[in-house]
N, C-alpha and C positions, 0 to 999 in steps of 0.2 A: 503494498499499498503505499500510495507516495505522499507526502503533505509538503506542500510549501506557502513560508512563513517569510517576510520580509523582515531583514536584521536591522533595528533602527541606526546601529553604529554603522557596521561594513556596508548596507545597502544593499546587501544579498539577499534571495532568494532560499527560504530555508526548505528543502527536502525532506520529507520524511517517507521512506518505503515500509509497508507493512505487509509480511506474506505469513503465512501457516508456518511450515516446516523450511527446516536449516540445513536440509541437504541439497546436493547439488545437481537435481534434475532440471529440466525444461523452464520450470517457472522460476525455480530461481537464478539460474544464468542469466534470465530476460531481466529480474530485479537487479543483479550484480552490473552486467553492461548498460541499464539505464544508472545507476548509482554512479558508476566509474567514469559513464561517457559524459555527464554534465559538466561544463565547465566551471572551475572551480571558483574564479575569479566572481561568477554572478550566482555560484548557489552554494547552500551549506548543505551537506547530505547527510541526512540518518537511516536507519533500518530499524523496523521493529520488526523480532521475527522469534520464533518459537523455535525450543531446543539450543544447541552450541555445537552445531554439524560445519560441513567445509563452509557451506555460504558465510557464516560466521566469522571462520579463520580467514578467508578470503579478504572480505571485507575490512576487518583492523589491518591487515595487511596494506591497505590500499590509505589507512587511517581514516575510516569511514566509523563513525560512531554507531554503536549497535544498542539499541533497546531491547534488552529479554522478556519474552512474554511466557510467564511460568506457566499459566494456565492454559493456552491455546490446543486442542487436539484435532485430528482431522476426521474425525466421526463426529457425528451430534454427540452430543454430551450437554444437558441443560446446565449442568453446576457448572463445570469448566466456564462455559458460554457466558456465562451471568461474569464468571472473575476475569475471563478476558477481556469483555465488556469495559468493566470496570478499569482494567489496567489499560486500555486504550484511551480510557474518556482521563484519566488523570495525567497519561502523557499529552495529551492536544490540549487539555487544558491549561497544563505548563509550558508546553510547545508553543501554543498559539498560533496553528500552521493555518497559512492561508489556501492550502491546496492538498489534498489527500488524495492519495492513490491507490486504490486495494487491488489485491493481488491476491488468488487464489479463492474459492467458493467461502470457506469459513472467516480466514481475515477480511475477506470482501462483505459478507452479510455484518457482521460483528463491529467491523472497523467503519463501515460508512453509516450504522445508527449511531456510532458513538460518535463519529466526526461531525453529524447532522446534530446532535445533543449540545455538542461541545461549540456549536456557531461556525464552523470551516465554511470557508467561502465558496471552494470548490472540491467538488470529491469527484475521481475518477477511478474509473474499474476497469480493471484490465480481467477479461474471460480467458482462461488459457484452455479451457475445454468445460463441460458440463457435468457434474457428478451424475445427473439424474439419467446420464445415456449409460452408467455404468451396470454391470450386474448384481441389484439390490432389490431388495422385497418390493413391492408395488404401492406398499404404503410409502414406505421412505425415499421413492424416485418421487412420490406426488408432494410431499413436505419438502423436499427438495428442490422440486419446481418453485413452488410458493416463496422458497426462503430466496431463492435464483433471482425470481421477478420481484421482490421489493428488494433486493441490492441494485438491480437496475435502477429502478423508480428512486431510489436514498441518493444515487449516484446521478451526478450532473452530465456525465457522458460516459459512457462502455465501450470498451477497447474489444474486438473480436481478435483473435490472433488470425483467425482464416475464414472465410468466407461461410465455410460448414456452420463454425459456430455461430456467427451471425444470424445464419437462417433457422439455427433451432431456436429462435425466439422473436425471428422478426415479426411474426402476427399477433404476438401478443401483445394485450393491451397498453395504451400510451408507452410502446417500446422502440417503435419504428425509428423517429427522431433522435431518439437517443443513445443510439449505436451505431458504431463504426468499424470498418473491417482495417485493421493494419497489421498486416503481415508479417511473421516474426523473420526475423535477419540476423546475420551471423558477420564476425570476423575471420577469416581464415588462422585455425587454431595452427601452432608451430610444431607441426607432423614430423614427426621421426620417420626415416628411411624404411624401407620396408625389411629389411635385415636388422636395422636396431629394434624397429618394435617388437620382431618376433623375436629375437634374442632376448629382451625384456619379460615378455609375455609367457614363452616359454620356461625362462626362469622361475618367473612370478607362480607357475603352476608345480615348477620342480619336474617337469618331465622333458624328456628328447623324444621330437618327433623325424622323422625322415624328412629330408633336404626337397624331394617331391611333394610334401603336405600341400593338400588341397583345404585352406582354412576357412571356414563361415565363421562369423562375428557379429554378435549382436552388445550394443551396450542399452540400458534400460535397466529404471530401477525395477527390480524383482517384487512387481505388484502383481496383482491377477490383471490388470485394467493390459499388462502387455503379452499376456496370452505366451509369455514364454513356453509354457508347459507344451503348446500346440508344434512349436519350434523343434522341440526336443521329441516329440512324435514324430516328428516331418525325418528327423536326422534316422531315428531307427529304422524307418523303411527304407533306407538306401546305405546305411550302412556296411553292411554284408557286400554290398555290389560295390562301394567305393572304401577300399581298406585303409586309403591314403588320407581318407576324409577326416577334419577335425571339427570341433565347435567349441570356440571360446565366448563364454557370456560376463562380462564387466559390469559390475554393481552390486548390491546387494540390496535387502530391502525384505518385508514381512513372509514372502514366498519363500525364501529362503530353504528352508528345512523341506517344504513339501516337493521342491525343486531337487533337493540330494536324493529324497527317497524315491522320486520317479525316474533318476539317471540310473539309482543300482537296482531298482526293480528292472529295466531295460539293460542289467548288464553294460552300461555304456561309461565305466568309471575311467576307462583309458582313453577315450574319445571325446568325450564331452566333459567340460572344464568350469566350472562356478569360482570363477575368479574373485568375486567378492568387490569392495569399492577400491580402485585403483586411480591415484591423485591423476587429476587431468587425464582422463581415459582417453580422447577424444584425439589424443595425441598418438596413440598405437592404432589407429584406423586403417593405416596401411599395410601392418600386419596381416589383415584379411584380403579372400581373396571376393569372396561375398558379402556384403553386410545385409542383414535379416531382422525385420521389425513387424513381429506377429500379432503387433496392439489389436484389440477387440476394440477401444475408445481410443482417439486421439485428437490435439484440438489442433496442431499443427509442428510436426515434430522437428525439432531444432535438432536431434542428431540426426535426422534424413539429411538437412542440409551438411550438417561436418561428413557424413560418408561421401556427400555429393563433391563438396571439396577436396576431398582425397581420391576424387577419381573411381570409387568403386562402384560397381553395379548394384541395385539397390531390390530387395524382393520384400514389398510390404502388403499390408494388408490395404482392403478399399474401405477405408472408415475415416469418419470425419474429414479434416482437411490435409489427409496424406495427398489424394487427386490433384488436389491443387500446386503440387509439388512433382509427383511423378505423373508424366502422361504413360498410361501403358503401352509397351511397347515400342516406346521413343526415348523416354528418359529413366526408363525402371521398366519395372515389371509388378503388377498386382495381382495380389490374390483374396479371396473370398477371407474373411475373419472365422474364427475357429475350423480351420479346414486343415489337419496334417497332409491330407493326399495332395493337397493344391500346391503347397511349399515345398512338398519331397520334389512332383513333377516338375515344378518350375525350377529348384536348385539344379537337378537333373538336366534340364533344357540348358542352363547356363555351363556346367562341367564338360556338356557333349560339342558346347559352341562359343569358343572363348573369343571368337569375334563378334560376337553379338555381344556377349559381356563386357568387351574392351569398350565398343561404339556406344554403347549405355551409359557406361560410367563416363567416357568424354560427354556425351549428350548432358547427364547431370549436370558434372560440374560447369559447363558453359551457363547452363540452366540458372544455378545457385548464385553463380558470379554475379550473373548480370540483372537478376530479380529478385534478389534475397540479401540485400546487404544491409548491414547493421548501422551503417550511417543513414541510410533512408530510413529507417526504424525509428533513429535519435530523433532526426528533423522533424517526421510527422509526430512523433508522441511530444516532442518541446510546443507544438504549434495549442496542444490543449494546457498548456501550464501558464498561459499568459492569464494575469487576474486582472487588468485593467488596464485603460487605452494606454495611461502611462508607463505599466510596467512593459519593458521590451527583452527579448529574450536574443541573446547574439545567435546568428546560425553555426551550425556546427561547420568546420572546417571539411573541404573536400577529402 
C-alpha cells in the first residue's frame, strides 16, 4: 500500500507502501520496484508489511523505512484483521499521509478502510489478482468478492496488473470509472551464464547430473494457486522416456511438505528437486532449457517476463493475464490448467523440436523487452500520485 505525504521541511512527498506478506513474490517485487524507483529528492518512502522476510531485508538494504504489521495474515481472520486495522490507522494518523497505495487483498481492504477513516486524501489500490478466483469454498469466494468490491469503492483509483484482472470486476456497480490497467513490467535481472547458473543450482541440490541433461525449471511460491503438483505429475509421465530430463523448482511455501511427499510417491527424488528459497532466483533462469508455470490462477506473472528476458521457451497455463504475455505458438505455448497430460505433451513437443523452442524464446524476449519495461510502469503509476495542481512529479529518466 502506498502512502504519500508532503514533508513540511524538505517539501518532499512521503510515500508508504503497504502489503500483506514479506516474501519476494510478484506483488512484493512490484512494491520493491516502486519503492526504490521513486526519485529520492522528491519522495520519502516507507513500507508497512507483515512478517520479516526477504522484502524487508531488501528494503532496509536500500535504506527504506519499514513499518512492521504484527497482526496481518493472508487468510480471513476477524480478530487479526481488526488488530491490523488499528495498526494501520495508528501509522496513518502519525504519518499523516497524502496518498495511500494498497497492495494485495488483505492489505487492500483493511488498509483502504483505515486510510479513509484517517482522512487520507488519495488512496490507490493495485489488484495483482483476485482471491475469489482461487479454489475456495463458495461462501468464502462470495465474502471475498464483497470485500474486494468494497476495497475498490474505498480506493480513489484501482490499478489492475492485467486486462484479465480488470475484466473480472469491470461490470460491478460503481467500478468502471475507478479501475485502470497498468500491466506489470521489469528491468532485466543480472543473469548468470548457463554454465554458472547450472553449477550453482546443482551444488544447491547437492547432485551431479550429466552434461547432456535437459533441465525444466519453475520459480514460483509453493502455493496451491501455482499448480506445481500438476507439473510434477506431468514430469512423471515422460520421465522414463527421457532419462536425461530433470526438473528444478525454486521457492518455498505452504505446499512444500505435500510436494515432497508427491515426489517420493512417484519415485522422482533423483530427477525432481525442490530447492526451497534461493536468493535472487531469477538470476539462475538460464540454467533451464524450458520454463514451466502451471498456475491455476494468475494476475500477470512477473516470472514469465523474467524467463522471457532470459530467452527461455515458456509453457504456461491459459489463465488470468498470462495470455497477455504469451501468444500461443508465437511467444510461448499455452496449456489448460489442471492438466498434466497437456503439460507433458507440450514439453515433449519442445524437446523434440529445439528449433521451435529457440524461436519461441527469442520471440518472447523481444516482446517482453518491447512491451513490459519497468520504466513504463513507473511513469504510468506516478501519474496517479499527483495530489493537487501545485504538486508536480518529475518524469522518470528514460
